[in-house]
C-alpha positions as CSV (number, residue, x, y, z in Angstrom):
1,M,49.9,101.5,69.8
2,K,52.8,101.0,67.4
3,Y,54.2,104.4,68.4
4,I,53.9,103.7,72.1
5,I,55.9,100.5,71.7
6,I,58.6,102.3,69.6
7,L,58.8,105.1,72.1
8,T,59.0,102.7,75.1
9,S,61.8,100.7,73.4
10,I,63.8,103.9,72.7
11,L,63.5,105.0,76.3
12,L,64.4,101.6,77.7
13,F,67.5,101.2,75.5
14,S,68.7,104.8,76.0
15,C,68.6,104.4,79.8
16,S,70.8,101.3,79.7
17,N,74.5,102.2,80.1
18,T,77.1,99.7,79.0
19,A,80.8,99.6,79.8
20,T,83.6,97.7,78.2
21,D,83.9,94.1,79.3
22,T,87.1,93.1,81.1
23,I,89.6,90.3,81.3
24,T,91.4,90.4,84.7
25,L,94.7,88.4,84.8
26,I,95.8,87.4,88.3
27,P,99.2,85.8,89.1
28,K,98.7,82.0,89.6
29,G,98.4,81.2,93.2
30,Y,97.5,84.7,94.4
31,V,94.9,84.7,97.2
32,G,93.7,87.9,98.9
33,P,92.2,91.3,98.1
34,V,92.8,92.8,94.6
35,K,92.7,96.6,93.9
36,I,92.6,98.1,90.4
37,S,93.1,101.9,90.3
38,L,91.7,103.6,87.2
39,C,93.9,106.6,87.1
40,D,93.0,108.1,83.6
41,G,96.5,108.8,82.4
42,K,98.7,107.4,85.2
43,G,100.0,103.9,85.7
44,E,100.2,100.9,83.3
45,E,99.4,101.4,79.6
46,E,95.9,100.4,78.4
47,K,95.7,96.9,77.0
48,L,92.8,95.6,74.9
49,E,92.1,92.0,73.7
50,N,89.2,91.4,71.4
51,G,87.6,94.7,72.4
52,K,87.9,94.0,76.1
53,R,89.9,95.8,78.7
54,V,92.8,93.7,80.1
55,Y,93.8,94.3,83.7
56,E,97.0,92.5,84.6
57,V,97.3,92.5,88.4
58,D,100.8,92.3,90.0
59,T,101.9,89.7,92.6
60,N,100.7,92.1,95.4
61,G,97.1,92.2,94.1
62,L,97.5,95.7,92.8
63,L,97.2,97.4,89.4
64,T,97.2,101.1,88.6
65,T,96.1,101.6,85.0
66,K,95.7,104.5,82.6
67,F,92.2,103.4,81.7
68,K,89.4,105.9,82.5
69,P,86.6,104.6,84.7
70,E,83.5,103.4,83.0
71,F,80.2,102.8,84.8
72,G,77.4,100.5,83.5
73,W,76.7,96.9,82.5
74,Q,79.7,94.8,81.8
75,F,80.8,91.2,81.7
76,N,84.0,90.5,83.6
77,N,86.2,87.4,83.3
78,Y,88.9,86.5,85.8
79,Y,91.9,84.2,85.2
80,Y,94.9,82.9,87.0
81,L,97.9,83.5,84.7
82,N,100.8,81.1,84.7
83,E,103.3,82.2,82.1
84,S,101.0,82.3,79.0
85,K,98.4,79.8,80.3
86,R,95.1,81.1,81.6
87,E,92.9,79.3,84.2
88,K,89.4,80.7,84.6
89,I,88.3,81.7,88.1
90,R,84.6,81.7,88.8
91,F,82.9,84.8,90.1
92,I,80.4,84.4,92.9
93,N,77.8,86.9,93.9
94,I,77.7,86.5,97.7
95,H,74.3,88.0,97.9
96,E,72.8,85.2,95.8
97,E,70.7,82.7,97.6
98,N,71.6,79.0,97.4
99,I,75.1,79.4,96.1
100,E,76.7,76.2,95.1
101,F,80.5,76.1,95.6
102,D,83.3,73.7,96.4
103,K,84.9,74.5,99.7
104,D,88.4,73.8,98.3
105,S,88.1,75.9,95.1
106,I,89.2,79.5,94.5
107,Y,86.7,82.1,93.5
108,V,86.4,85.8,92.9
109,F,83.8,87.6,95.0
110,A,82.8,90.8,96.7
111,E,83.6,93.1,93.7
112,Q,83.1,96.8,94.5
113,H,83.5,99.9,92.4
114,S,84.3,103.3,93.9
115,G,84.0,106.8,92.4
116,I,86.6,109.5,92.6
117,G,87.4,110.3,96.2
118,S,89.7,112.6,98.1
119,R,92.4,112.4,100.8
120,T,93.7,115.0,103.1
121,D,97.1,115.0,104.7
122,S,99.6,117.6,106.0
123,T,100.3,118.8,102.5
124,G,96.7,119.3,101.4
125,T,93.7,117.5,99.8
126,Y,94.2,115.3,96.7
127,Q,91.8,113.4,94.5
128,T,92.2,109.6,94.5
129,C,91.7,107.3,91.6
130,P,88.4,105.3,91.2
131,I,89.0,101.8,92.5
132,I,87.7,98.3,91.5
133,S,88.3,95.9,94.4
134,F,87.4,92.2,94.9
135,Y,88.7,89.2,96.8
136,V,90.3,86.0,95.3
137,G,90.2,83.0,97.5
138,K,88.1,80.3,99.1
139,Y,84.6,81.0,100.2
140,N,85.0,80.3,103.9
141,N,85.3,83.2,106.4
142,I,83.7,85.7,104.2
143,E,83.3,88.3,107.0
144,K,87.0,88.4,107.5
145,K,87.7,88.7,103.8
146,M,85.2,91.6,103.4
147,H,87.0,93.4,106.2
148,E,90.3,92.9,104.4
149,I,88.8,94.4,101.2
150,N,87.4,97.4,103.1
151,M,90.6,98.1,104.9
152,F,92.8,97.8,101.8
153,S,94.3,101.3,102.0
154,F,95.4,103.7,99.3
155,N,99.1,104.2,98.6
156,K,100.4,107.7,98.2
157,D,101.4,107.0,94.6
158,E,97.8,106.4,93.7
159,L,96.8,110.0,94.2
160,L,96.0,112.0,91.1
161,N,97.2,115.5,92.0
162,E,100.6,115.1,93.6
């Protein structure tokens, strides 16, 4: 019985995949879709704080970073950044039942992660960077906001093989 417990524990822990936790800094007052491109060598330099990745989004809701994509369990923290002050923004899982929220507060929701994709234009096919996208804003009109996230298009400079 002892060996079965040990073997089961090893299997369970070896199957879990963890990724580095993140701190996402968003300009104070920004509302709208956010897109973080993980371009593995292109974009902004990697920043770490207490062992966590730091994603510093620009005023347009975009960031292209040199971080490589990681997949697995992680804990993400979101903050409005005003000069050097940070104000925590609560993440809401929109699929959760009985969500309690304040209709006038700002939240982060609808986070999605993509893998490496491709794009074809008149000059050929290119790989695109993996994307993390989410929405920052009030909880009302979720369907419209989800559409904005899904329609948030790739810019040509986010392609890997140009």
